[in-house]
DSSP file (Angstrom, degrees, kcal/mol; ACC not computed):
  #  RESIDUE AA STRUCTURE BP1 BP2  ACC     N-H-->O    O-->H-N    N-H-->O    O-->H-N    TCO  KAPPA ALPHA  PHI   PSI    X-CA   Y-CA   Z-CA
    1    1 A M     >        0   0    0      0, 0.0     4,-2.1     0, 0.0     5,-0.1   0.000 360.0 360.0 360.0 -34.5   12.6  -16.4  -79.3
    2    2 A A  H  >  +     0   0    0      1,-0.2     4,-2.3     2,-0.2     5,-0.2   0.866 360.0  52.6 -64.2 -37.7   11.6  -20.1  -78.9
    3    3 A A  H  > S+     0   0    0      2,-0.2     4,-2.1     1,-0.2    -1,-0.2   0.889 109.4  48.9 -66.7 -38.6    7.9  -19.0  -78.4
    4    4 A T  H  > S+     0   0    0      2,-0.2     4,-2.3     1,-0.2    -2,-0.2   0.904 110.9  50.1 -65.9 -41.4    8.0  -17.0  -81.7
    5    5 A S  H  X S+     0   0    0     -4,-2.1     4,-2.3     2,-0.2    -2,-0.2   0.904 110.6  50.2 -64.5 -41.1    9.5  -19.9  -83.5
    6    6 A G  H  X S+     0   0    0     -4,-2.3     4,-2.4     2,-0.2    -1,-0.2   0.893 111.2  48.2 -63.8 -40.9    6.8  -22.3  -82.2
    7    7 A R  H  X S+     0   0    0     -4,-2.1     4,-2.6     2,-0.2    -1,-0.2   0.884 110.3  52.3 -66.3 -37.8    4.1  -19.8  -83.2
    8    8 A F  H  X S+     0   0    0     -4,-2.3     4,-2.5     2,-0.2    -2,-0.2   0.919 111.2  46.4 -64.9 -42.8    5.7  -19.5  -86.7
    9    9 A I  H  X S+     0   0    0     -4,-2.3     4,-2.6     2,-0.2    -2,-0.2   0.920 112.8  50.0 -64.6 -43.5    5.7  -23.3  -87.1
   10   10 A A  H  X S+     0   0    0     -4,-2.4     4,-2.4     1,-0.2    -2,-0.2   0.916 112.1  47.7 -62.2 -42.2    2.1  -23.6  -85.9
   11   11 A A  H  X S+     0   0    0     -4,-2.6     4,-2.5     2,-0.2    -1,-0.2   0.900 111.5  50.5 -65.0 -40.5    1.1  -20.9  -88.3
   12   12 A A  H  X S+     0   0    0     -4,-2.5     4,-2.3     2,-0.2    -2,-0.2   0.899 111.0  48.4 -64.2 -40.7    2.9  -22.6  -91.1
   13   13 A V  H  X S+     0   0    0     -4,-2.6     4,-2.6     2,-0.2    -2,-0.2   0.914 111.5  50.4 -64.4 -42.4    1.3  -26.0  -90.3
   14   14 A L  H  X S+     0   0    0     -4,-2.4     4,-2.5     1,-0.2    -2,-0.2   0.917 111.6  47.3 -62.3 -45.3   -2.2  -24.3  -90.2
   15   15 A V  H  X S+     0   0    0     -4,-2.5     4,-2.6     2,-0.2    -1,-0.2   0.906 112.5  50.1 -64.1 -41.6   -1.6  -22.6  -93.6
   16   16 A T  H  X S+     0   0    0     -4,-2.3     4,-2.3     2,-0.2    -2,-0.2   0.918 111.6  47.4 -63.4 -43.5   -0.4  -25.9  -95.1
   17   17 A V  H  X S+     0   0    0     -4,-2.6     4,-2.4     2,-0.2    -2,-0.2   0.913 113.3  48.7 -64.1 -43.0   -3.4  -27.8  -93.8
   18   18 A A  H  X S+     0   0    0     -4,-2.5     4,-2.4     1,-0.2    -2,-0.2   0.908 111.8  48.9 -64.1 -41.7   -5.8  -25.1  -95.1
   19   19 A A  H  X S+     0   0    0     -4,-2.6     4,-2.5     2,-0.2    -1,-0.2   0.896 111.6  49.4 -65.8 -39.5   -4.1  -25.1  -98.5
   20   20 A A  H  X S+     0   0    0     -4,-2.3     4,-2.4     2,-0.2    -2,-0.2   0.907 111.7  48.8 -65.6 -41.2   -4.3  -28.9  -98.7
   21   21 A A  H  X S+     0   0    0     -4,-2.4     4,-2.2     2,-0.2    -2,-0.2   0.908 111.6  49.4 -65.5 -40.8   -8.0  -28.8  -97.8
   22   22 A F  H  X S+     0   0    0     -4,-2.4     4,-2.2     2,-0.2    -2,-0.2   0.929 111.4  48.6 -62.9 -45.4   -8.7  -26.2 -100.4
   23   23 A A  H  X S+     0   0    0     -4,-2.5     4,-2.2     1,-0.2    -2,-0.2   0.900 111.2  50.7 -62.2 -40.5   -6.8  -28.1 -103.1
   24   24 A S  H  X S+     0   0    0     -4,-2.4     4,-2.5     1,-0.2    -1,-0.2   0.898 109.2  51.2 -62.5 -41.0   -8.8  -31.3 -102.1
   25   25 A E  H  X S+     0   0    0     -4,-2.2     4,-2.6     1,-0.2    -2,-0.2   0.895 108.9  51.0 -64.2 -40.5  -12.0  -29.4 -102.3
   26   26 A L  H  X S+     0   0    0     -4,-2.2     4,-2.3     2,-0.2    -2,-0.2   0.911 111.2  47.7 -65.0 -42.3  -11.1  -28.1 -105.8
   27   27 A R  H  X S+     0   0    0     -4,-2.2     4,-2.4     2,-0.2    -2,-0.2   0.913 112.3  50.2 -63.8 -41.7  -10.3  -31.6 -107.0
   28   28 A S  H  X S+     0   0    0     -4,-2.5     4,-2.4     2,-0.2    -2,-0.2   0.921 111.1  47.9 -62.1 -44.7  -13.6  -32.9 -105.6
   29   29 A E  H  X S+     0   0    0     -4,-2.6     4,-2.3     1,-0.2    -1,-0.2   0.908 111.0  51.1 -63.3 -41.6  -15.6  -30.2 -107.2
   30   30 A S  H  X S+     0   0    0     -4,-2.3     4,-2.1     1,-0.2    -1,-0.2   0.905 110.4  49.6 -61.6 -42.0  -13.9  -30.8 -110.5
   31   31 A S  H  X S+     0   0    0     -4,-2.4     4,-2.4     1,-0.2    -2,-0.2   0.898 110.3  50.3 -65.2 -40.4  -14.7  -34.5 -110.3
   32   32 A L  H  X S+     0   0    0     -4,-2.4     4,-2.6     1,-0.2    -1,-0.2   0.886 108.5  52.4 -65.3 -38.1  -18.3  -33.8 -109.4
   33   33 A R  H  X S+     0   0    0     -4,-2.3     4,-2.3     2,-0.2    -2,-0.2   0.906 110.2  48.2 -65.2 -40.2  -18.6  -31.5 -112.4
   34   34 A R  H  X S+     0   0    0     -4,-2.1     4,-2.3     2,-0.2    -2,-0.2   0.923 112.8  48.6 -63.7 -43.2  -17.2  -34.2 -114.7
   35   35 A E  H  X S+     0   0    0     -4,-2.4     4,-2.3     1,-0.2    -2,-0.2   0.901 110.7  50.5 -63.9 -40.3  -19.6  -36.7 -113.3
   36   36 A L  H  X S+     0   0    0     -4,-2.6     4,-2.5     2,-0.2    -1,-0.2   0.912 109.8  51.0 -63.0 -42.3  -22.6  -34.4 -113.7
   37   37 A G  H  X S+     0   0    0     -4,-2.3     4,-2.0     1,-0.2    -2,-0.2   0.908 110.1  49.2 -62.0 -42.7  -21.6  -33.8 -117.3
   38   38 A A  H  X S+     0   0    0     -4,-2.3     4,-2.0     1,-0.2    -1,-0.2   0.893 111.6  49.3 -63.7 -40.3  -21.5  -37.5 -117.9
   39   39 A Q  H  X S+     0   0    0     -4,-2.3     4,-2.5     2,-0.2    -2,-0.2   0.896 108.9  52.1 -66.2 -40.2  -24.9  -38.0 -116.3
   40   40 A Q  H  X S+     0   0    0     -4,-2.5     4,-2.3     1,-0.2    -1,-0.2   0.887 109.9  49.6 -64.8 -37.3  -26.4  -35.2 -118.3
   41   41 A Q  H  X S+     0   0    0     -4,-2.0     4,-2.2     2,-0.2    -1,-0.2   0.895 110.8  49.7 -66.3 -39.1  -25.1  -36.8 -121.5
   42   42 A A  H  X S+     0   0    0     -4,-2.0     4,-2.3     2,-0.2    -2,-0.2   0.901 111.0  49.4 -65.2 -41.1  -26.5  -40.2 -120.5
   43   43 A I  H  X S+     0   0    0     -4,-2.5     4,-2.5     2,-0.2    -2,-0.2   0.919 110.3  50.6 -65.8 -42.7  -29.9  -38.6 -119.7
   44   44 A A  H  X S+     0   0    0     -4,-2.3     4,-2.1     1,-0.2    -2,-0.2   0.906 110.5  49.4 -61.1 -40.8  -29.9  -36.8 -123.1
   45   45 A A  H  X S+     0   0    0     -4,-2.2     4,-2.0     1,-0.2    -1,-0.2   0.910 111.6  48.9 -64.4 -41.5  -29.1  -40.1 -124.9
   46   46 A L  H  X S+     0   0    0     -4,-2.3     4,-2.6     1,-0.2    -2,-0.2   0.895 108.7  53.2 -65.6 -39.0  -31.9  -41.9 -123.0
   47   47 A K  H  X S+     0   0    0     -4,-2.5     4,-2.9     1,-0.2    -1,-0.2   0.911 108.2  51.1 -61.3 -42.0  -34.4  -39.1 -123.9
   48   48 A K  H  X S+     0   0    0     -4,-2.1     4,-2.2     1,-0.2    -1,-0.2   0.909 110.7  48.2 -61.4 -41.8  -33.5  -39.5 -127.5
   49   49 A R  H  X S+     0   0    0     -4,-2.0     4,-1.3     2,-0.2    -2,-0.2   0.907 112.6  47.8 -65.7 -40.7  -34.1  -43.3 -127.3
   50   50 A V  H  < S+     0   0    0     -4,-2.6     3,-0.3     1,-0.2    -2,-0.2   0.927 112.2  49.3 -65.0 -43.6  -37.5  -42.8 -125.6
   51   51 A D  H >< S+     0   0    0     -4,-2.9     3,-1.0     1,-0.2    -1,-0.2   0.877 111.3  49.8 -62.8 -36.4  -38.6  -40.2 -128.1
   52   52 A A  H 3< S+     0   0    0     -4,-2.2    -1,-0.2     1,-0.2    -2,-0.2   0.754 110.3  51.4 -72.7 -23.2  -37.6  -42.5 -131.0
   53   53 A A  T 3< S+     0   0    0     -4,-1.3    -1,-0.2    -3,-0.3    -2,-0.2   0.208  75.3 139.0-101.0  15.8  -39.5  -45.4 -129.5
   54   54 A Q    <   -     0   0    0     -3,-1.0     2,-0.4    -4,-0.1    -3,-0.1  -0.383  40.4-150.6 -63.5 135.6  -42.8  -43.6 -129.0
   55   55 A V        -     0   0    0     -2,-0.1     2,-1.6     4,-0.0    -2,-0.1  -0.897  15.0-133.3-111.8 135.6  -45.7  -45.8 -129.9
   56   56 A D    >>  -     0   0    0     -2,-0.4     4,-2.1     1,-0.2     3,-0.5  -0.676  29.3-177.6 -84.6  85.4  -49.0  -44.5 -131.2
   57   57 A W  H 3> S+     0   0    0     -2,-1.6     4,-2.7     1,-0.2     5,-0.2   0.849  76.1  55.9 -62.6 -37.4  -51.1  -46.7 -128.9
   58   58 A P  H 3> S+     0   0    0      0, 0.0     4,-2.0     0, 0.0    -1,-0.2   0.898 109.6  48.0 -59.8 -36.7  -54.5  -45.6 -130.2
   59   59 A A  H <> S+     0   0    0     -3,-0.5     4,-1.9     2,-0.2    -2,-0.2   0.891 111.2  50.6 -69.7 -38.7  -53.4  -46.6 -133.7
   60   60 A V  H  X S+     0   0    0     -4,-2.1     4,-1.1     1,-0.2    -1,-0.2   0.928 111.2  48.3 -63.1 -43.8  -52.2  -50.0 -132.4
   61   61 A A  H  < S+     0   0    0     -4,-2.7    -2,-0.2     1,-0.2    -1,-0.2   0.878 109.9  52.4 -64.4 -37.1  -55.5  -50.5 -130.6
   62   62 A A  H  < S+     0   0    0     -4,-2.0    -1,-0.2     1,-0.2    -2,-0.2   0.868 112.1  45.6 -67.3 -34.6  -57.4  -49.6 -133.8
   63   63 A R  H  < S+     0   0    0     -4,-1.9    -1,-0.2    -5,-0.1     2,-0.2   0.666  90.4 105.4 -80.9 -15.8  -55.4  -52.1 -135.9
   64   64 A S     <  -     0   0    0     -4,-1.1    -3,-0.0    -3,-0.2    -4,-0.0  -0.446  47.3-172.5 -73.2 132.7  -55.7  -54.8 -133.3
   65   65 A S        +     0   0    0     -2,-0.2     2,-0.3     2,-0.1    -1,-0.2   0.464  56.0 102.5-100.2  -3.1  -58.2  -57.6 -134.2
   66   66 A L        -     0   0    0      1,-0.0     2,-0.4     2,-0.0    -2,-0.0  -0.577  55.6-158.7 -82.8 142.6  -57.9  -59.2 -130.7
   67   67 A R        -     0   0    0     -2,-0.3     2,-0.4     2,-0.0    -2,-0.1  -0.941  11.2-134.1-118.3 143.5  -60.7  -58.7 -128.3
   68   68 A S        -     0   0    0     -2,-0.4     2,-0.4     2,-0.0    -2,-0.0  -0.802  20.7-172.8 -97.3 137.5  -60.4  -59.1 -124.5
   69   69 A T        -     0   0    0     -2,-0.4     2,-0.5     2,-0.0    -2,-0.0  -0.997   5.4-168.8-131.1 135.0  -63.0  -61.0 -122.6
   70   70 A L        -     0   0    0     -2,-0.4     2,-0.5     2,-0.0    -2,-0.0  -0.987   3.5-168.8-125.5 124.1  -63.2  -61.4 -118.9
   71   71 A T        -     0   0    0     -2,-0.5     2,-0.4     2,-0.0    -2,-0.0  -0.937   5.2-162.4-112.3 131.9  -65.6  -63.8 -117.3
   72   72 A T        -     0   0    0     -2,-0.5     5,-0.1     6,-0.0    -2,-0.0  -0.897   5.3-154.2-114.5 146.9  -66.3  -63.7 -113.6
   73   73 A V    >   -     0   0    0     -2,-0.4     3,-2.0     3,-0.1    -2,-0.0  -0.973  29.9-110.1-117.5 128.8  -67.8  -66.5 -111.5
   74   74 A P  T 3  S+     0   0    0      0, 0.0     3,-0.1     0, 0.0     0, 0.0  -0.297 103.9  23.9 -57.4 137.0  -69.6  -65.5 -108.3
   75   75 A G  T 3  S+     0   0    0      1,-0.3     2,-0.4     0, 0.0    -3,-0.0   0.379 103.4  99.1  90.2  -5.1  -67.7  -66.6 -105.3
   76   76 A H    <   -     0   0    0     -3,-2.0     2,-0.3     2,-0.0    -1,-0.3  -0.892  59.5-147.0-114.6 145.4  -64.3  -66.7 -107.0
   77   77 A T        -     0   0    0     -2,-0.4     2,-0.4    -3,-0.1    -5,-0.0  -0.826   9.1-133.4-110.9 152.4  -61.7  -64.0 -106.8
   78   78 A L        +     0   0    0     -2,-0.3     2,-0.3     2,-0.0    -6,-0.0  -0.832  29.1 173.5 -99.2 137.9  -59.2  -62.9 -109.5
   79   79 A S              0   0    0     -2,-0.4    -2,-0.0     1,-0.1     0, 0.0  -0.967 360.0 360.0-140.6 160.5  -55.6  -62.4 -108.5
   80   80 A S              0   0    0     -2,-0.3    -1,-0.1     0, 0.0    -2,-0.0   0.420 360.0 360.0-113.0 360.0  -52.5  -61.6 -110.4
């Protein structure tokens, strides 16, 4: 009878540990889903900002009255 009681306790402990692990996994998954949703909202907001800030670079270049000039001297190097 003692062996049966020990097996029952071991089985109960195993079931409890498995249930706790499963519950932890569910909480973790729920947290990840919330985080993913927040990230998707942030990405959508950034896309809207980028789309709103699009610049028509050819038009800017056409309106620009500045000209770029680059002079090179033999024997000298250019660096940034």
